[in-house]
A tleap script that builds the chain and sets N, CA, C and O, in Angstrom:
source leaprc.protein.ff14SB
mol = sequence {
  NMET PRO GLU LYS ILE TYR HIE ALA PHE VAL
  LEU GLY LEU LEU ILE GLY LEU ARG PRO ASP
  TYR GLU ILE LYS SER ASN ARG GLU ASP GLY
  TYR GLY ARG TYR ASP VAL MET VAL ILE PRO
  GLN ASP THR SER LYS ALA GLY ILE ILE ILE
  GLU PHE LYS SER VAL ASP PRO GLU LYS VAL
  LYS ASP LEU GLU GLN VAL ALA GLN LEU ALA
  LEU GLN GLN ILE GLU ALA GLU GLU TYR GLN
  GLN GLU LEU LEU ASP ARG GLY ILE HIE ASN
  ILE ILE LYS LEU GLY ILE VAL PHE ARG GLY
  LYS GLU VAL LEU VAL LYS VAL THR LYS GLY
  MET CASN
}
set mol.1.N position { -1.624 -4.778 5.405 }
set mol.1.CA position { -2.528 -5.883 5.160 }
set mol.1.C position { -3.756 -5.875 6.075 }
set mol.1.O position { -4.853 -6.161 5.595 }
set mol.2.N position { -3.625 -5.560 7.380 }
set mol.2.CA position { -4.819 -5.562 8.237 }
set mol.2.C position { -5.905 -4.616 7.746 }
set mol.2.O position { -7.092 -4.910 7.880 }
set mol.3.N position { -5.504 -3.480 7.176 }
set mol.3.CA position { -6.499 -2.529 6.679 }
set mol.3.C position { -7.368 -3.167 5.604 }
set mol.3.O position { -8.575 -2.926 5.565 }
set mol.4.N position { -6.781 -3.968 4.738 }
set mol.4.CA position { -7.542 -4.626 3.676 }
set mol.4.C position { -8.543 -5.631 4.240 }
set mol.4.O position { -9.636 -5.793 3.699 }
set mol.5.N position { -8.174 -6.297 5.315 }
set mol.5.CA position { -9.082 -7.265 5.940 }
set mol.5.C position { -10.296 -6.541 6.513 }
set mol.5.O position { -11.430 -6.963 6.284 }
set mol.6.N position { -10.073 -5.458 7.254 }
set mol.6.CA position { -11.184 -4.682 7.803 }
set mol.6.C position { -12.032 -4.081 6.685 }
set mol.6.O position { -13.260 -4.050 6.767 }
set mol.7.N position { -11.371 -3.616 5.663 }
set mol.7.CA position { -12.051 -3.031 4.505 }
set mol.7.C position { -13.017 -4.060 3.903 }
set mol.7.O position { -14.183 -3.751 3.659 }
set mol.8.N position { -12.534 -5.263 3.668 }
set mol.8.CA position { -13.368 -6.323 3.090 }
set mol.8.C position { -14.518 -6.691 4.026 }
set mol.8.O position { -15.636 -6.932 3.571 }
set mol.9.N position { -14.250 -6.734 5.318 }
set mol.9.CA position { -15.286 -7.053 6.298 }
set mol.9.C position { -16.415 -6.015 6.252 }
set mol.9.O position { -17.592 -6.371 6.204 }
set mol.10.N position { -16.047 -4.739 6.267 }
set mol.10.CA position { -17.050 -3.673 6.239 }
set mol.10.C position { -17.820 -3.702 4.920 }
set mol.10.O position { -19.036 -3.509 4.918 }
set mol.11.N position { -17.145 -3.935 3.812 }
set mol.11.CA position { -17.840 -4.048 2.525 }
set mol.11.C position { -18.877 -5.160 2.560 }
set mol.11.O position { -19.988 -4.999 2.055 }
set mol.12.N position { -18.511 -6.280 3.154 }
set mol.12.CA position { -19.453 -7.389 3.279 }
set mol.12.C position { -20.693 -7.005 4.061 }
set mol.12.O position { -21.800 -7.412 3.710 }
set mol.13.N position { -20.522 -6.235 5.105 }
set mol.13.CA position { -21.660 -5.775 5.902 }
set mol.13.C position { -22.546 -4.804 5.118 }
set mol.13.O position { -23.769 -4.817 5.253 }
set mol.14.N position { -21.921 -3.975 4.311 }
set mol.14.CA position { -22.660 -2.943 3.578 }
set mol.14.C position { -23.441 -3.483 2.384 }
set mol.14.O position { -24.391 -2.841 1.936 }
set mol.15.N position { -23.070 -4.624 1.870 }
set mol.15.CA position { -23.740 -5.189 0.698 }
set mol.15.C position { -25.242 -5.346 0.938 }
set mol.15.O position { -26.038 -5.267 0.002 }
set mol.16.N position { -25.621 -5.567 2.188 }
set mol.16.CA position { -27.045 -5.709 2.521 }
set mol.16.C position { -27.861 -4.448 2.271 }
set mol.16.O position { -29.090 -4.501 2.297 }
set mol.17.N position { -27.211 -3.328 2.032 }
set mol.17.CA position { -27.921 -2.074 1.770 }
set mol.17.C position { -28.442 -1.977 0.332 }
set mol.17.O position { -29.266 -1.116 0.023 }
set mol.18.N position { -27.965 -2.851 -0.530 }
set mol.18.CA position { -28.451 -2.845 -1.909 }
set mol.18.C position { -29.892 -3.321 -1.926 }
set mol.18.O position { -30.214 -4.163 -1.088 }
set mol.19.N position { -30.766 -2.886 -2.766 }
set mol.19.CA position { -30.611 -1.994 -3.921 }
set mol.19.C position { -30.850 -0.518 -3.608 }
set mol.19.O position { -30.829 0.311 -4.518 }
set mol.20.N position { -31.078 -0.173 -2.334 }
set mol.20.CA position { -31.356 1.224 -1.998 }
set mol.20.C position { -30.114 2.104 -2.030 }
set mol.20.O position { -30.212 3.328 -2.107 }
set mol.21.N position { -28.940 1.467 -1.970 }
set mol.21.CA position { -27.673 2.198 -1.968 }
set mol.21.C position { -26.698 1.528 -2.923 }
set mol.21.O position { -26.709 0.308 -3.090 }
set mol.22.N position { -25.868 2.329 -3.536 }
set mol.22.CA position { -24.764 1.827 -4.356 }
set mol.22.C position { -23.518 1.857 -3.476 }
set mol.22.O position { -23.222 2.870 -2.842 }
set mol.23.N position { -22.796 0.752 -3.442 }
set mol.23.CA position { -21.588 0.650 -2.629 }
set mol.23.C position { -20.392 0.663 -3.567 }
set mol.23.O position { -20.295 -0.161 -4.476 }
set mol.24.N position { -19.476 1.610 -3.338 }
set mol.24.CA position { -18.271 1.692 -4.166 }
set mol.24.C position { -17.053 1.602 -3.269 }
set mol.24.O position { -17.082 2.023 -2.113 }
set mol.25.N position { -15.982 1.047 -3.817 }
set mol.25.CA position { -14.761 0.851 -3.044 }
set mol.25.C position { -13.535 1.181 -3.884 }
set mol.25.O position { -13.443 0.819 -5.057 }
set mol.26.N position { -12.590 1.883 -3.248 }
set mol.26.CA position { -11.301 2.208 -3.879 }
set mol.26.C position { -11.446 2.859 -5.244 }
set mol.26.O position { -10.800 2.449 -6.209 }
set mol.27.N position { -12.287 3.861 -5.321 }
set mol.27.CA position { -12.481 4.584 -6.575 }
set mol.27.C position { -11.882 5.968 -6.473 }
set mol.27.O position { -11.795 6.545 -5.389 }
set mol.28.N position { -11.477 6.486 -7.590 }
set mol.28.CA position { -10.950 7.850 -7.614 }
set mol.28.C position { -12.099 8.837 -7.538 }
set mol.28.O position { -13.132 8.674 -8.187 }
set mol.29.N position { -11.893 9.868 -6.728 }
set mol.29.CA position { -12.845 10.964 -6.648 }
set mol.29.C position { -12.108 12.162 -6.094 }
set mol.29.O position { -11.195 12.013 -5.281 }
set mol.30.N position { -12.492 13.340 -6.522 }
set mol.30.CA position { -11.765 14.523 -6.068 }
set mol.30.C position { -10.311 14.407 -6.495 }
set mol.30.O position { -10.006 14.259 -7.679 }
set mol.31.N position { -9.411 14.477 -5.503 }
set mol.31.CA position { -7.977 14.413 -5.794 }
set mol.31.C position { -7.330 13.128 -5.292 }
set mol.31.O position { -6.107 13.058 -5.172 }
set mol.32.N position { -8.129 12.123 -5.001 }
set mol.32.CA position { -7.549 10.900 -4.462 }
set mol.32.C position { -8.445 9.701 -4.666 }
set mol.32.O position { -9.296 9.677 -5.555 }
set mol.33.N position { -8.235 8.712 -3.828 }
set mol.33.CA position { -8.948 7.433 -3.930 }
set mol.33.C position { -9.519 7.110 -2.551 }
set mol.33.O position { -8.777 6.796 -1.620 }
set mol.34.N position { -10.852 7.192 -2.428 }
set mol.34.CA position { -11.499 6.888 -1.152 }
set mol.34.C position { -11.532 5.380 -0.909 }
set mol.34.O position { -11.370 4.587 -1.837 }
set mol.35.N position { -11.744 4.998 0.347 }
set mol.35.CA position { -11.839 3.566 0.673 }
set mol.35.C position { -13.227 3.018 0.361 }
set mol.35.O position { -13.352 2.047 -0.385 }
set mol.36.N position { -14.270 3.627 0.921 }
set mol.36.CA position { -15.637 3.149 0.680 }
set mol.36.C position { -16.570 4.353 0.577 }
set mol.36.O position { -16.447 5.324 1.324 }
set mol.37.N position { -17.506 4.263 -0.367 }
set mol.37.CA position { -18.551 5.268 -0.481 }
set mol.37.C position { -19.888 4.549 -0.580 }
set mol.37.O position { -20.035 3.578 -1.322 }
set mol.38.N position { -20.858 5.044 0.180 }
set mol.38.CA position { -22.219 4.505 0.177 }
set mol.38.C position { -23.108 5.607 -0.403 }
set mol.38.O position { -23.261 6.675 0.190 }
set mol.39.N position { -23.688 5.329 -1.570 }
set mol.39.CA position { -24.436 6.336 -2.313 }
set mol.39.C position { -25.916 5.963 -2.322 }
set mol.39.O position { -26.290 4.924 -2.868 }
set mol.40.N position { -26.764 6.806 -1.720 }
set mol.40.CA position { -28.191 6.491 -1.704 }
set mol.40.C position { -28.830 6.731 -3.071 }
set mol.40.O position { -28.456 7.659 -3.787 }
set mol.41.N position { -29.790 5.892 -3.419 }
set mol.41.CA position { -30.566 6.119 -4.644 }
set mol.41.C position { -31.472 7.335 -4.460 }
set mol.41.O position { -31.709 8.089 -5.404 }
set mol.42.N position { -31.976 7.520 -3.238 }
set mol.42.CA position { -32.822 8.655 -2.868 }
set mol.42.C position { -31.899 9.789 -2.397 }
set mol.42.O position { -31.270 9.688 -1.344 }
set mol.43.N position { -31.828 10.849 -3.175 }
set mol.43.CA position { -30.883 11.930 -2.872 }
set mol.43.C position { -31.217 12.696 -1.590 }
set mol.43.O position { -30.415 13.514 -1.140 }
set mol.44.N position { -32.377 12.448 -1.000 }
set mol.44.CA position { -32.697 13.102 0.273 }
set mol.44.C position { -32.057 12.363 1.454 }
set mol.44.O position { -32.029 12.880 2.571 }
set mol.45.N position { -31.551 11.166 1.207 }
set mol.45.CA position { -30.879 10.388 2.262 }
set mol.45.C position { -29.393 10.719 2.294 }
set mol.45.O position { -28.850 11.284 1.345 }
set mol.46.N position { -28.751 10.364 3.385 }
set mol.46.CA position { -27.327 10.667 3.568 }
set mol.46.C position { -26.442 9.715 2.769 }
set mol.46.O position { -26.716 8.519 2.670 }
set mol.47.N position { -25.384 10.272 2.208 }
set mol.47.CA position { -24.315 9.480 1.618 }
set mol.47.C position { -23.222 9.317 2.667 }
set mol.47.O position { -23.114 10.125 3.589 }
set mol.48.N position { -22.417 8.275 2.525 }
set mol.48.CA position { -21.384 7.991 3.520 }
set mol.48.C position { -20.044 7.794 2.814 }
set mol.48.O position { -19.955 7.120 1.787 }
set mol.49.N position { -19.006 8.397 3.390 }
set mol.49.CA position { -17.634 8.195 2.919 }
set mol.49.C position { -16.841 7.628 4.095 }
set mol.49.O position { -16.876 8.169 5.200 }
set mol.50.N position { -16.124 6.529 3.839 }
set mol.50.CA position { -15.343 5.881 4.900 }
set mol.50.C position { -13.874 5.844 4.499 }
set mol.50.O position { -13.522 5.448 3.388 }
set mol.51.N position { -13.035 6.264 5.429 }
set mol.51.CA position { -11.581 6.173 5.237 }
set mol.51.C position { -11.028 5.318 6.373 }
set mol.51.O position { -11.220 5.638 7.546 }
set mol.52.N position { -10.341 4.230 6.025 }
set mol.52.CA position { -9.766 3.306 7.002 }
set mol.52.C position { -8.291 3.632 7.227 }
set mol.52.O position { -7.577 4.033 6.308 }
set mol.53.N position { -7.860 3.450 8.457 }
set mol.53.CA position { -6.439 3.543 8.790 }
set mol.53.C position { -6.117 2.393 9.741 }
set mol.53.O position { -6.849 2.144 10.698 }
set mol.54.N position { -5.029 1.705 9.472 }
set mol.54.CA position { -4.543 0.646 10.353 }
set mol.54.C position { -3.193 1.107 10.886 }
set mol.54.O position { -2.347 1.575 10.124 }
set mol.55.N position { -2.989 0.975 12.206 }
set mol.55.CA position { -1.746 1.458 12.802 }
set mol.55.C position { -1.047 0.345 13.571 }
set mol.55.O position { -1.674 -0.610 14.030 }
set mol.56.N position { 0.233 0.491 13.693 }
set mol.56.CA position { 1.063 -0.457 14.427 }
set mol.56.C position { 0.872 -0.226 15.929 }
set mol.56.O position { 1.100 0.883 16.412 }
set mol.57.N position { 0.456 -1.259 16.677 }
set mol.57.CA position { 0.226 -1.098 18.113 }
set mol.57.C position { 1.464 -0.650 18.884 }
set mol.57.O position { 1.350 -0.009 19.930 }
set mol.58.N position { 2.626 -0.981 18.376 }
set mol.58.CA position { 3.871 -0.610 19.052 }
set mol.58.C position { 4.258 0.849 18.810 }
set mol.58.O position { 4.992 1.439 19.602 }
set mol.59.N position { 3.765 1.427 17.719 }
set mol.59.CA position { 4.208 2.764 17.333 }
set mol.59.C position { 3.177 3.856 17.595 }
set mol.59.O position { 3.551 5.002 17.847 }
set mol.60.N position { 1.894 3.526 17.542 }
set mol.60.CA position { 0.862 4.556 17.645 }
set mol.60.C position { 0.001 4.314 18.876 }
set mol.60.O position { -0.577 3.241 19.048 }
set mol.61.N position { -0.072 5.326 19.724 }
set mol.61.CA position { -0.883 5.227 20.942 }
set mol.61.C position { -2.172 6.028 20.844 }
set mol.61.O position { -3.167 5.667 21.471 }
set mol.62.N position { -2.174 7.113 20.065 }
set mol.62.CA position { -3.317 8.016 19.995 }
set mol.62.C position { -4.183 7.731 18.764 }
set mol.62.O position { -3.935 8.271 17.685 }
set mol.63.N position { -5.190 6.885 18.933 }
set mol.63.CA position { -6.078 6.557 17.814 }
set mol.63.C position { -6.925 7.757 17.405 }
set mol.63.O position { -7.242 7.919 16.227 }
set mol.64.N position { -7.285 8.581 18.350 }
set mol.64.CA position { -8.103 9.772 18.070 }
set mol.64.C position { -7.430 10.663 17.028 }
set mol.64.O position { -8.086 11.154 16.110 }
set mol.65.N position { -6.143 10.865 17.169 }
set mol.65.CA position { -5.392 11.709 16.239 }
set mol.65.C position { -5.383 11.099 14.833 }
set mol.65.O position { -5.527 11.820 13.846 }
set mol.66.N position { -5.218 9.797 14.740 }
set mol.66.CA position { -5.188 9.130 13.426 }
set mol.66.C position { -6.569 9.184 12.776 }
set mol.66.O position { -6.679 9.383 11.566 }
set mol.67.N position { -7.625 9.006 13.579 }
set mol.67.CA position { -8.987 9.095 13.049 }
set mol.67.C position { -9.257 10.501 12.514 }
set mol.67.O position { -9.896 10.662 11.474 }
set mol.68.N position { -8.771 11.510 13.226 }
set mol.68.CA position { -8.935 12.886 12.769 }
set mol.68.C position { -8.181 13.100 11.453 }
set mol.68.O position { -8.665 13.811 10.573 }
set mol.69.N position { -7.009 12.494 11.315 }
set mol.69.CA position { -6.256 12.585 10.057 }
set mol.69.C position { -7.036 11.937 8.906 }
set mol.69.O position { -7.007 12.433 7.780 }
set mol.70.N position { -7.729 10.836 9.188 }
set mol.70.CA position { -8.543 10.181 8.158 }
set mol.70.C position { -9.655 11.125 7.689 }
set mol.70.O position { -9.920 11.229 6.491 }
set mol.71.N position { -10.304 11.810 8.635 }
set mol.71.CA position { -11.350 12.769 8.271 }
set mol.71.C position { -10.768 13.947 7.488 }
set mol.71.O position { -11.382 14.430 6.536 }
set mol.72.N position { -9.607 14.397 7.885 }
set mol.72.CA position { -8.950 15.490 7.167 }
set mol.72.C position { -8.595 15.074 5.743 }
set mol.72.O position { -8.655 15.885 4.820 }
set mol.73.N position { -8.225 13.809 5.571 }
set mol.73.CA position { -7.913 13.299 4.233 }
set mol.73.C position { -9.155 13.344 3.345 }
set mol.73.O position { -9.073 13.723 2.177 }
set mol.74.N position { -10.302 12.957 3.898 }
set mol.74.CA position { -11.554 13.003 3.131 }
set mol.74.C position { -11.803 14.426 2.634 }
set mol.74.O position { -12.171 14.631 1.477 }
set mol.75.N position { -11.601 15.399 3.512 }
set mol.75.CA position { -11.814 16.804 3.148 }
set mol.75.C position { -10.766 17.282 2.147 }
set mol.75.O position { -11.109 17.855 1.113 }
set mol.76.N position { -9.508 17.050 2.448 }
set mol.76.CA position { -8.418 17.560 1.614 }
set mol.76.C position { -8.454 16.992 0.200 }
set mol.76.O position { -8.161 17.690 -0.771 }
set mol.77.N position { -8.817 15.719 0.098 }
set mol.77.CA position { -8.848 15.061 -1.219 }
set mol.77.C position { -10.203 15.230 -1.920 }
set mol.77.O position { -10.385 14.764 -3.045 }
set mol.78.N position { -11.153 15.899 -1.249 }
set mol.78.CA position { -12.480 16.184 -1.814 }
set mol.78.C position { -13.209 14.931 -2.290 }
set mol.78.O position { -13.787 14.912 -3.377 }
set mol.79.N position { -13.177 13.884 -1.465 }
set mol.79.CA position { -13.836 12.626 -1.822 }
set mol.79.C position { -15.346 12.786 -1.987 }
set mol.79.O position { -15.975 11.960 -2.648 }
set mol.80.N position { -15.942 13.826 -1.406 }
set mol.80.CA position { -17.383 14.006 -1.455 }
set mol.80.C position { -17.886 14.483 -2.820 }
set mol.80.O position { -19.096 14.590 -3.021 }
set mol.81.N position { -16.991 14.766 -3.750 }
set mol.81.CA position { -17.398 15.380 -5.010 }
set mol.81.C position { -18.426 14.543 -5.776 }
set mol.81.O position { -19.368 15.103 -6.337 }
set mol.82.N position { -18.270 13.242 -5.813 }
set mol.82.CA position { -19.240 12.407 -6.544 }
set mol.82.C position { -20.628 12.519 -5.926 }
set mol.82.O position { -21.629 12.597 -6.638 }
set mol.83.N position { -20.681 12.528 -4.591 }
set mol.83.CA position { -21.980 12.677 -3.927 }
set mol.83.C position { -22.594 14.034 -4.267 }
set mol.83.O position { -23.780 14.117 -4.587 }
set mol.84.N position { -21.804 15.076 -4.200 }
set mol.84.CA position { -22.303 16.414 -4.528 }
set mol.84.C position { -22.784 16.488 -5.971 }
set mol.84.O position { -23.817 17.095 -6.254 }
set mol.85.N position { -22.040 15.874 -6.879 }
set mol.85.CA position { -22.428 15.861 -8.297 }
set mol.85.C position { -23.757 15.150 -8.515 }
set mol.85.O position { -24.471 15.449 -9.473 }
set mol.86.N position { -24.093 14.214 -7.638 }
set mol.86.CA position { -25.361 13.481 -7.741 }
set mol.86.C position { -26.496 14.169 -6.975 }
set mol.86.O position { -27.611 13.652 -6.905 }
set mol.87.N position { -26.202 15.328 -6.407 }
set mol.87.CA position { -27.231 16.069 -5.681 }
set mol.87.C position { -27.408 15.629 -4.236 }
set mol.87.O position { -28.423 15.942 -3.613 }
set mol.88.N position { -26.436 14.911 -3.701 }
set mol.88.CA position { -26.489 14.447 -2.308 }
set mol.88.C position { -25.631 15.400 -1.485 }
set mol.88.O position { -24.415 15.471 -1.664 }
set mol.89.N position { -26.277 16.128 -0.583 }
set mol.89.CA position { -25.562 17.129 0.208 }
set mol.89.C position { -25.479 16.764 1.676 }
set mol.89.O position { -24.699 17.361 2.418 }
set mol.90.N position { -26.266 15.800 2.106 }
set mol.90.CA position { -26.176 15.304 3.475 }
set mol.90.C position { -25.151 14.169 3.455 }
set mol.90.O position { -25.431 13.074 2.966 }
set mol.91.N position { -23.964 14.444 3.993 }
set mol.91.CA position { -22.850 13.496 3.871 }
set mol.91.C position { -22.282 13.185 5.244 }
set mol.91.O position { -21.966 14.083 6.025 }
set mol.92.N position { -22.159 11.894 5.522 }
set mol.92.CA position { -21.540 11.410 6.760 }
set mol.92.C position { -20.144 10.927 6.398 }
set mol.92.O position { -19.972 10.132 5.474 }
set mol.93.N position { -19.151 11.408 7.130 }
set mol.93.CA position { -17.760 11.022 6.880 }
set mol.93.C position { -17.252 10.260 8.092 }
set mol.93.O position { -17.363 10.733 9.223 }
set mol.94.N position { -16.696 9.079 7.855 }
set mol.94.CA position { -16.198 8.219 8.928 }
set mol.94.C position { -14.702 7.987 8.775 }
set mol.94.O position { -14.236 7.553 7.722 }
set mol.95.N position { -13.965 8.275 9.819 }
set mol.95.CA position { -12.557 7.904 9.910 }
set mol.95.C position { -12.486 6.720 10.859 }
set mol.95.O position { -12.784 6.861 12.045 }
set mol.96.N position { -12.097 5.557 10.356 }
set mol.96.CA position { -12.066 4.339 11.166 }
set mol.96.C position { -10.621 3.872 11.305 }
set mol.96.O position { -9.940 3.615 10.312 }
set mol.97.N position { -10.167 3.767 12.546 }
set mol.97.CA position { -8.781 3.386 12.829 }
set mol.97.C position { -8.765 2.049 13.557 }
set mol.97.O position { -9.532 1.827 14.494 }
set mol.98.N position { -7.881 1.164 13.112 }
set mol.98.CA position { -7.709 -0.160 13.701 }
set mol.98.C position { -6.307 -0.281 14.284 }
set mol.98.O position { -5.323 0.062 13.630 }
set mol.99.N position { -6.225 -0.765 15.501 }
set mol.99.CA position { -4.945 -1.084 16.127 }
set mol.99.C position { -5.135 -2.444 16.778 }
set mol.99.O position { -5.683 -2.549 17.875 }
set mol.100.N position { -4.677 -3.481 16.091 }
set mol.100.CA position { -4.921 -4.832 16.589 }
set mol.100.C position { -6.426 -5.071 16.652 }
set mol.100.O position { -7.116 -4.975 15.638 }
set mol.101.N position { -6.934 -5.383 17.847 }
set mol.101.CA position { -8.370 -5.615 18.023 }
set mol.101.C position { -9.130 -4.359 18.444 }
set mol.101.O position { -10.350 -4.390 18.600 }
set mol.102.N position { -8.409 -3.264 18.624 }
set mol.102.CA position { -9.035 -1.998 18.992 }
set mol.102.C position { -9.508 -1.256 17.752 }
set mol.102.O position { -8.841 -1.259 16.716 }
set mol.103.N position { -10.666 -0.622 17.872 }
set mol.103.CA position { -11.208 0.166 16.771 }
set mol.103.C position { -11.706 1.494 17.324 }
set mol.103.O position { -12.308 1.542 18.397 }
set mol.104.N position { -11.455 2.562 16.592 }
set mol.104.CA position { -12.002 3.864 16.936 }
set mol.104.C position { -12.647 4.443 15.680 }
set mol.104.O position { -12.048 4.447 14.605 }
set mol.105.N position { -13.873 4.932 15.833 }
set mol.105.CA position { -14.584 5.547 14.728 }
set mol.105.C position { -14.830 7.007 15.080 }
set mol.105.O position { -15.363 7.317 16.146 }
set mol.106.N position { -14.446 7.888 14.192 }
set mol.106.CA position { -14.697 9.318 14.367 }
set mol.106.C position { -15.601 9.748 13.213 }
set mol.106.O position { -15.377 9.372 12.062 }
set mol.107.N position { -16.620 10.535 13.534 }
set mol.107.CA position { -17.657 10.890 12.566 }
set mol.107.C position { -17.807 12.397 12.453 }
set mol.107.O position { -17.766 13.120 13.448 }
set mol.108.N position { -17.980 12.855 11.221 }
set mol.108.CA position { -18.469 14.214 10.983 }
set mol.108.C position { -19.651 14.066 10.041 }
set mol.108.O position { -19.637 13.237 9.131 }
set mol.109.N position { -20.651 14.862 10.267 }
set mol.109.CA position { -21.815 14.796 9.381 }
set mol.109.C position { -22.409 16.168 9.223 }
set mol.109.O position { -22.188 17.064 10.037 }
set mol.110.N position { -23.152 16.310 8.179 }
set mol.110.CA position { -23.798 17.581 7.944 }
set mol.110.C position { -24.006 17.822 6.474 }
set mol.110.O position { -23.712 16.982 5.624 }
set mol.111.N position { -24.514 18.979 6.211 }
set mol.111.CA position { -24.800 19.368 4.838 }
set mol.111.C position { -23.551 20.018 4.242 }
set mol.111.O position { -22.913 20.859 4.874 }
set mol.112.N position { -23.218 19.619 3.034 }
set mol.112.CA position { -22.071 20.221 2.310 }
set mol.112.C position { -22.590 21.154 1.261 }
set mol.112.O position { -21.805 21.767 0.537 }
savepdb mol mol.pdb
quit
């Protein structure tokens, strides 16, 4: 449940990017279902893929490892395919991990 709360919060923040960006949530792409995708109308701008993970504070101590798993999921499930199909090759991938009030964001970016 906490992941859904953070997900909704981030979506609310991203809505301000319209009309220059299309914001999509929980859509199928590649081989899975991404959490959030930010698609620029201008294909020369970066697209963003976000994968959220919420962990139990009692069970998980290493947020860095979980954030890396979120980034690996983006790659393994090929969530970037919609962006590539639209001609967007500059893609920022965010793995965001929540543990109670702690947050860790891990980023990879570059041309695909």
